[in-house]
C-alpha positions in Angstrom: 9.1 11.3 -26.8 8.9 7.6 -26.4 9.5 4.3 -28.2 7.0 3.7 -31.0 3.7 2.1 -30.1 1.9 0.2 -32.8 -1.8 0.8 -33.1 -4.6 -1.5 -34.3 -8.2 -0.2 -35.0 -11.0 -2.7 -34.8 -14.2 -1.8 -36.7 -12.2 0.7 -38.7 -14.6 1.6 -41.5 -17.2 3.6 -39.5 -17.1 7.3 -38.8 -15.3 6.8 -35.4 -12.9 4.3 -37.0 -12.1 6.8 -39.7 -11.4 9.5 -37.1 -9.1 7.1 -35.2 -7.2 6.4 -38.4 -6.8 10.2 -39.0 -5.6 10.9 -35.5 -3.1 8.0 -35.6 -1.7 9.3 -38.9 -0.3 12.4 -37.1 0.4 11.0 -33.7 4.1 11.5 -32.7 4.5 8.0 -31.2 1.8 5.7 -32.6 2.0 4.1 -36.0 -0.8 2.2 -37.7 -0.2 -1.6 -37.7 -3.7 -2.6 -38.9 -7.1 -1.2 -39.8 -9.4 -4.2 -39.2 -12.6 -4.7 -41.1 -14.0 -8.1 -42.0 -16.4 -6.7 -44.6 -13.7 -4.5 -46.3 -10.6 -6.7 -46.0 -8.3 -6.2 -49.0 -9.8 -2.8 -49.9 -7.6 0.3 -49.7 -8.2 2.6 -46.8 -8.3 5.4 -49.4 -11.2 3.7 -51.1 -13.4 4.0 -48.0 -11.9 7.2 -46.8 -10.6 9.2 -49.8 -9.6 12.1 -47.5 -6.9 9.8 -45.9 -5.3 8.8 -49.2 -2.3 11.2 -48.7 -1.4 9.5 -45.4 -2.2 5.8 -46.1 -1.6 5.4 -49.8 -2.2 1.8 -50.7 -2.6 0.5 -47.2 -5.5 -1.9 -47.0 -8.0 -3.0 -44.4 -7.3 -6.5 -43.0 -9.5 -9.3 -41.6 -9.5 -10.1 -37.9 -7.2 -13.1 -38.3 -4.5 -10.8 -39.7 -4.9 -8.0 -37.2 -1.5 -8.6 -35.6 0.4 -9.9 -38.5 2.5 -6.7 -38.8 2.9 -6.3 -35.0 6.3 -7.5 -33.7 6.1 -10.1 -31.0 6.6 -8.7 -27.5 6.0 -5.1 -28.5 3.6 -2.5 -27.2 0.1 -2.3 -28.7 -2.6 0.4 -28.6 -5.8 -1.5 -29.5 -8.7 0.8 -30.3 -12.2 -0.6 -30.9 -14.8 1.3 -32.9 -16.9 -1.8 -33.4 -20.7 -1.5 -32.8 -22.4 -1.8 -29.4 -23.0 -5.4 -28.6 -20.4 -6.7 -31.0 -17.3 -4.9 -29.7 -16.8 -6.9 -26.5 -16.6 -10.3 -28.2 -14.3 -8.9 -30.9 -12.0 -7.4 -28.2 -11.9 -10.7 -26.3 -10.9 -12.5 -29.4 -8.2 -9.9 -30.2 -6.8 -10.0 -26.7 -6.5 -13.8 -27.0 -4.6 -13.4 -30.3 -2.4 -10.7 -28.8 -1.4 -13.0 -26.0 0.0 -15.5 -28.4 2.5 -12.9 -29.5 3.2 -11.7 -26.0 2.0 -8.2 -26.8 1.7 -5.6 -24.0 -1.8 -4.2 -24.8 -4.0 -1.4 -23.6 -7.6 -1.3 -25.1 -9.9 1.7 -25.4 -13.4 0.8 -26.6 -15.6 3.5 -28.1 -18.7 1.3 -28.0 -21.1 1.0 -25.0 -19.9 -2.5 -24.1 -17.6 -1.5 -21.3 -19.4 1.6 -20.0 -21.0 -0.3 -17.2 -19.1 -2.2 -14.5 -21.5 -5.1 -14.3 -23.2 -7.3 -16.9 -26.7 -6.8 -15.6 -26.7 -3.0 -16.0 -25.5 -3.2 -19.6 -28.0 -5.8 -20.6 -30.8 -3.9 -18.9 -30.1 -0.8 -20.9 -29.2 -2.4 -24.3 -31.4 -5.4 -24.1 -28.7 -7.7 -25.5 -26.3 -10.3 -23.9 -22.9 -8.9 -23.1 -20.2 -10.4 -25.3 -17.4 -10.7 -22.7 -18.6 -10.3 -19.1 -15.3 -11.8 -17.8 -13.5 -8.7 -19.1 -15.6 -6.2 -17.3 -13.3 -6.1 -14.3 -10.3 -5.0 -16.4 -12.1 -2.0 -17.8 -13.0 1.4 -16.3 -15.2 4.1 -17.8 -15.1 7.8 -17.4 -14.4 11.2 -19.0 -10.6 11.7 -18.9 -11.0 15.1 -17.1 -13.2 13.5 -14.4 -11.3 10.2 -13.8 -7.8 11.4 -12.9 -6.6 8.1 -11.6 -7.3 4.6 -13.0 -5.6 1.4 -12.2 -7.6 -0.4 -14.9 -5.7 -2.0 -17.8 -8.3 -0.9 -20.3 -10.9 1.9 -20.7 -14.5 2.1 -22.0 -15.1 5.6 -23.4 -18.4 7.3 -22.5 -20.9 8.0 -25.2 -20.8 11.3 -27.1 -23.9 12.7 -25.4 -22.7 11.5 -22.1 -19.3 13.2 -22.6 -20.8 16.6 -23.4 -23.3 16.4 -20.5 -20.9 15.1 -17.9 -18.4 17.9 -18.7 -21.3 20.3 -18.0 -22.8 18.5 -15.0 -20.1 17.0 -12.8 -18.5 20.3 -11.5 -22.1 21.6 -10.9 -23.0 18.5 -8.8 -19.7 18.4 -7.0 -20.1 22.0 -5.9 -23.3 21.1 -4.0 -25.2 24.2 -5.0 -28.2 22.5 -6.7 -31.0 20.2 -5.7 -29.4 17.5 -7.8 -32.1 17.5 -10.4 -30.8 18.4 -13.9 -32.8 19.3 -17.0 -30.8 18.6 -20.1 -31.3 19.4 -23.7 -28.7 18.1 -26.3 -28.6 18.7 -30.0 -26.4 16.3 -32.1 -25.2 16.1 -35.6 -26.2 13.3 -38.0 -22.8 11.5 -37.7 -23.9 10.6 -34.1 -26.2 8.0 -35.6 -23.4 6.1 -37.3 -22.4 5.5 -40.9 -25.3 3.2 -41.9 -28.1 5.3 -43.6 -31.4 5.6 -41.7 -34.4 7.9 -41.7 -33.0 10.1 -39.0 -29.8 10.8 -40.9 -31.2 11.0 -44.5 -30.3 14.4 -45.8 -33.8 15.6 -47.0 -35.1 14.7 -43.5 -32.3 16.3 -41.6 -31.5 19.4 -43.7 -33.0 22.6 -42.3 -34.8 20.6 -39.6 -34.6 20.2 -35.8 -36.6 17.7 -33.8 -36.5 15.8 -30.5 -36.4 12.1 -30.2 -36.4 9.6 -27.3 -37.4 12.3 -24.9 -36.8 11.3 -21.3 -35.9 7.8 -22.5 -32.5 8.0 -24.2 -30.2 5.1 -23.3 -27.3 7.4 -22.4 -29.2 8.7 -19.4 -28.4 5.9 -16.9 -24.8 6.0 -18.1 -24.7 9.8 -17.3 -26.3 9.2 -13.8 -23.8 6.4 -13.0 -20.7 8.2 -14.2 -21.7 11.4 -12.5 -22.2 9.5 -9.2 -18.9 7.8 -9.6 -17.2 11.2 -10.1 -19.0 13.2 -7.3 -20.8 10.7 -5.0 -24.1 12.4 -6.0 -26.8 10.4 -7.7 -28.6 13.1 -9.7 -32.0 13.0 -11.4 -31.3 13.6 -15.1 -34.2 14.7 -17.3 -32.7 14.4 -20.8 -34.3 15.4 -24.1 -32.0 14.8 -27.1 -32.5 16.5 -30.5 -31.3 15.9 -34.0 -29.8 19.0 -35.6 -29.3 20.0 -39.2 -25.5 19.6 -39.2 -23.1 16.6 -39.6 -20.8 17.0 -36.6 -21.0 18.3 -33.1 -23.1 18.2 -29.9 -24.5 21.2 -28.0 -25.7 20.4 -24.5 -27.6 22.7 -22.2 -27.9 21.7 -18.5 -30.3 23.7 -16.2 -30.8 23.3 -12.5 -32.4 25.0 -9.5 -30.0 26.1 -6.8 -30.3 25.7 -3.0 -29.0 29.2 -2.5 -28.3 32.3 -4.4 -25.4 31.8 -6.9 -23.9 34.6 -9.0 -22.7 34.0 -12.5 -19.1 34.8 -11.5 -19.2 32.2 -8.7 -20.6 29.6 -11.1 -17.9 30.4 -13.6 -15.3 30.1 -10.9 -16.5 26.6 -10.0 -15.9 25.5 -13.6 -12.6 27.3 -14.0 -11.4 25.6 -10.9 -12.7 22.2 -11.9 -10.9 22.3 -15.2 -7.7 24.0 -14.2 -5.0 22.3 -16.1 -7.4 20.5 -18.4 -5.9 21.1 -21.9 -9.1 20.4 -23.8 -11.7 22.2 -21.7 -12.1 26.0 -22.1 -14.5 27.9 -19.9 -15.5 30.8 -22.0 -16.8 34.3 -21.0 -19.5 34.2 -23.7 -21.6 31.3 -25.1 -20.0 28.2 -26.5 -20.2 27.7 -30.3 -20.0 24.5 -32.2 -17.8 25.9 -34.9 -15.2 26.7 -32.3 -14.7 23.0 -31.5 -15.9 20.9 -34.4 -13.2 18.5 -35.8 -11.1 19.1 -32.6 -10.7 17.4 -29.2 -11.7 20.6 -27.5 -14.8 21.4 -25.4 -16.2 24.9 -24.7 -18.1 25.5 -21.5 -20.3 28.5 -20.9 -22.4 29.4 -17.8 -25.3 31.7 -16.8 -27.0 32.3 -13.5 -30.1 34.2 -12.4 -31.7 34.1 -9.0 -32.3 30.5 -8.2 -31.4 29.0 -11.6 -28.1 28.0 -13.2 -27.4 27.0 -16.8 -24.3 25.3 -18.1 -23.6 24.9 -21.9 -21.2 22.5 -23.4 -20.1 22.2 -27.0 -18.0 19.3 -28.4 -17.3 17.4 -31.6 -19.2 14.1 -31.2 -16.7 12.1 -33.3 -13.5 13.6 -31.7 -13.9 14.6 -28.0 -17.0 12.4 -27.8 -15.4 9.3 -29.3 -12.1 9.0 -31.3 -10.3 12.0 -29.7 -11.4 11.0 -26.2 -10.2 7.5 -26.9 -6.8 8.8 -28.0 -6.7 11.0 -24.9 -7.2 7.9 -22.8 -4.8 5.8 -24.8 -2.1 8.4 -24.3 -2.7 8.3 -20.5 -2.7 4.5 -20.4 0.7 4.5 -22.1 2.0 7.4 -19.9 2.4 9.7 -22.8 1.5 13.4 -22.7 -2.3 13.4 -22.7 -2.3 16.0 -25.6 -0.2 13.9 -28.0 -1.6 14.0 -31.4 -4.7 16.0 -30.3 -3.7 19.7 -30.2 -4.9 20.6 -33.6 -7.4 23.5 -33.3 -10.9 23.5 -34.8 -11.0 24.7 -38.4 -13.9 27.1 -37.5 -15.3 27.9 -41.0 -16.6 24.4 -41.8 
């Protein structure tokens, strides 16, 4: 397919980092050069992720100063960051400086929020922390792969998992011009969406057999959704978002409702989405309702629609760790390296999880 591309994963011990390692292990072109973790340097990948023992054997995590030790000078490098919000930008900046000393040709895809905004002020307003590398913002672009067909940027910031699910359901709707541009959104996410570090909202006795809303109308992905939807459509929508914590580990189910400015049939609405995602390998507009088990652990998204009188509903189901993070990052990295966008990502969902 192509010459081998070496891959380095920063922040490799979290859930997204683990998924990136899993995807790299079966990629037809990329090979893992380093899984970077300062806190776990020297420990075997299999010790942190036992399910990866068969593919990584005795391979260990390395510290940041050894991230490129195994990378040949002058070679091609896919640099993934799964480091936390607020920390990723500075880590990427340091890594790019080190990569330059070996004359590496590098593309970066960051799964944190650090490069989802094009300017420092917007990021700092939403996250209330200082940006770690504002001088790099101009070299990054952010967007869902299916909605940002052309990018001249060297690097990509991947949208958040909620943002990915909601944008896939919202952008074709806004672009069609059939609504009043006010969206009412409900999203239910699995416990892995809160990260690997234990907290009350992901504690099993609290989460099991439970469902509850949080940060209603104040979730920090909302301005990101508004901005990326506007970039894709030219429409600045009003997004009224209520996220929920669901009693499962993986997946996001988003429901978007809107009032229409004219009568719209369900078939017309479906045709809008079929047309919008024609040729999109990972988005399937279904005749029935999307189901999480049809997409969990895969890079696929299911879209379903309904229409009645002056109301339309669009439902979107994705895996938060794959399509919403590691899989979407790999999809972007494939594109940046001019590989088939589907490389290493065509595995179907296991369904009976």
